[in-house]
N, C-alpha and C positions, 0 to 999 in steps of 0.2 A: 424446708425445701419444696413444699407443695406449691408455693406460689411462683416458682421458676421452673420452666421446662426448657432444658438446653437443647434446642432444635432450631435449625435454620429458619423455620417459619415463625418461631415464637421468641427468639433470643437476639438481642442486639449486642454485638461484640465491640469492645474497645481494645485498641492495641497501642501500647506506648513503648517505643524503641524499635526503629526499623533499620537496624544495622545489618551486618553480614549475615546473621542467622535470622534475626527477627523479621526481616521483610519476606523471607521465604516462608516462615512459619505462619505469618499473618496471611500470606497469599493462599496457603492451603485452606485456611478457614473461609476465605472469601470464595474460593472455588467450590466450596460446599454450599454456598448460598447465603452465608451469614451477612446481614447488614452490618457494616464495619465503619467505625470512626477511629482515626489514627492521630497520634501526636509524636513528634520527634523534635529534639532540640534544633536540628538542622533540617528544615523542611524539604530541601532538595533530595534528601535520602528517602523521602516518602513518596516522591513523584511517581514512581512506578506503580505503587499501590493506588494512588489517587487516580492515575490513568485507567486503572482497572475498575474504578467505581467507589473506592473508599471515600469517606467524608473526612475533612480536615477539622481538627479542633485546636484551639490556640493554647491549651494548657491541659495538664493531667486532670484537673478538676472538671474541665469541660468535657473531656472524654468520659469520665464517670457519670456526669449528668446525662449523657446521651446513651448510656450502655447498661445492660443487665449483667454482663460478665466482662471484667476488665483484665487484660493480660499485660504484664510489664516484662520487658526484656532489655535491661539497660546494662551499664558497664560495671559499676562499683557499688559497694554497700552504701556509700554516701549518696549515690544517685538514687538508689532504691528508697532511702530515707526521704529524700527530697520529693520524689514523684508520688510517694504514697502518703507519707506523714507530714509533708511540708504544708505551709499555709495556703498553697494553691494546688494541693495534692489530691490524689484519688479519694481519700477518705472524707475530704471536705465536701466533695460533690456526689458521693455515693449515697443512694437511698437505701433504707433497710431492705434486706433480702438480696442485695447485690453480691456477686461473687468476685473476689479479687484473687488472681492467680499470678504470683511472681515467679517467673521462669528464669530470672537472673541467678547466676551462681553467687551466693551471698552468705552472710554469717547466720548460722543456726539461731543464735541468740536474737538477731534482728527479726528473723521469721517468727519467733515466739512473741516478740514485742508487737509486731504488726498484727498477729492473730488476736492478741489481747485488746489492742486498740480497735480493731475491726469489730470484735464481739461487742464491745461497749456501744457501738453504733448500730448494732443489728446487722452487720456485714459479715459474710463468710470469707475467710482468708486461707489460701492454700499456697504452700511453697512447692514448686515443681521444676527444679533445674533439669537440664538436659545434657546428654552426651551424644556425640556423633558428628560434631563440626559442621562446616558449611555444606559438605556433601550430604550428610544425614538430614540437614534442614531442607535442602533443595529436593531431596528424593523422598521426603516424608517418612523416614525410617529412623528417627531419633529414639534413644532410650530416655524415658521420662521418669524421674524419681520424685515421688509425691509425698508430702507431709501435710496433715490436716485432718479434718473430720471425714470419716469414711463415707458417709452418705453424700457429702459434697463431691468427693472423689468419684463416686459412681455416677453422679449427675453430670460430671464434666467429661465422661468417657467419649462421647461423640466428638468433642473438640480435640481431646488428646489423640484419639485414633486418626484424626485428620492430619496430625503432625508426626506421629511416631509409630513404631512397631512394638517396642517393649515398654510397657506401662505398668509400673509397680507402686502400690501404696505401702509406704514404709512405717507409718505410724502417725503420731500427732504432729503439731506444729514444730518445724525445725528438722523433722526426721528426713525429709527429702534433701535438705541441705547437707545433713550428715552423710547420707548415701552418696551425694555428689563428691564430698571430700574423699570418700573411699575411692571413688573413680579417679580423682585427680592424683591421689597418691600413687595409684597403680600406673597411671600414664607417665608420671614423672620418672619412675624407674625405667619404664619401657623406652622412653625417648633417649635416655643415655645409651641403652643397649642398641637401639636402631642406629644412632649416629656413630657410635664408636665402632660398631661392626662394619659399617660402610667405609669408614676411614681405614680400618684395618685391611679390608679387601682392596681398597685403592692403593695403599702403600705396598701391598703384596703384589701389585700388578695384575690383579684379576679383572675380568670383564664384569662390571658390576650389574649389568642387566642379567647376565647368567647367574650371578650370585643371588640376586633377588628371586630368580626362577627356582633356584635350588632350595633356598631356605624359607621362603614365604609360605610354602605348603607343608613344612615340617614342624618339628617341635618348637622352632624359633618363631613360627608365624604369629602375627598379631595384626590388629586393625591398623596400627601405626605403620608397621612395615609395609603392608600391602597398599595402603592409601597414600602415605607420605613418602615412602621410599622412592617411588617413581618421580615424585615432584623434586626430591633432593637431587636425583641423577640429572634431571632436566634443568637444574638451577632455577626452579620455580619456588620462591619462598613467600609468595603472597599469602595472606592470612586466611586460614579456615578458622583459626582461633588465635587471637593476638598474644604475642609474648607478654605484653604488659598485663593482660588479663590473667594469664597463667601464673605470673608472679604474684598477683593479688590472691588467686586461689590457694597457692601454696602457703602464703602468709596466713590465710584463714585456717588452713589445716594445721599448721604449726602452732598457731595460737590455741586452737581447740585441743591439740595434743598435749600442750603444756598444762592446760586446765584439767585434763583427764589423767595427768601423770604419766604420759607415754613418752618414751624416748624415740625419736624419729631421725636418726643421723643421716640416713639416705636421702630423705626428703629435704633436710637442711642443706645437704651438699648440692642437690639439684637446684634448689632455689638460688644458691650463690652462683652457680654456673649461668643461670638465666639472668641474674642481675648483671653479670659480666657481659652477657650477650646484649642486653639492653644498653649498657654503657658504650658498646661498640656501634650503637645507632640502629639496632634492630628491634626496638620495642614494639613497632607496629607491623612487624613481619609475623609469619606463622611460627608456631612452636617448633616445627622441624628445623628452623633456622639455627637451632642449637648447634647443628653440625658446623656452622661457620665459626663459632667461637672455639669449638674443639679443634677444628682444622688449624686455626690460627695458632693455637698452643703448640702444634706440631710443625709449624712453619709451612703449612700447605695453603696455597692460594686456590681454594676450591672453585671459585667462580671462573678462573682462567685456566683451569686444568685441561689437559688433553685426555679425554676419556678413552681408555684403551679398548679397542675392539678386537 
């Protein structure tokens, strides 16, 4: 690590994946002064960063060739494998000493595989998935869960601190992804509670704004209730985190649970409900759109309801 100083004056940053969260996270690094090269499958999604001064690369390999630290924030494990391990991927272009930071929520086993492949090339690999959604990404207050070499983790702190508020090293390769699975399991149960509680309040004829006022600051309070509850009441189901990506995450958690011999009936139920939601056409909506599937089960047309005041 002595040959890399992670500092705006000495470090070239590469960023792959400029979606809902990635573009904000990359923007925070640029605001700190890091020279940045970006790549995204759809170039138009990177236009905002390019307008701010980022350089465009035509492939993940080209990003790595121009960078000292490469961040990836893509959709699925298959995407991670392609952009990092593929024939035109990051590892092909990375020079020895490069640091690779995958911030995608992905498979712990893939994180281990990447770390091993990177080590063989003299490259450092870290898995660092995040929680906090689009709001946390925009406001630079994400929770970042990190797996990998401890010395690399410490070297990356200036970058992590530009994007998040809670930054924890959980262990070796794959540990960050395992921590993120814990996070997703907790969110899965919370989302059922948030959505069913609001449906109950609606059916009971309560003013739901007052309901939120009462319960959000009490024992029932949660990030999901405080941040997504108001969106639900306003019929705003645009994604802070896509339904289809949450289904992916729950699938990974269930797969890991089976491998570890854990029974997770609650998580399995939530995944089935989200699969139903996706089948209704909401795969690209936010996770709080679960309410729409639950409302349909009870014969409630939520989007055309008259909200009682």
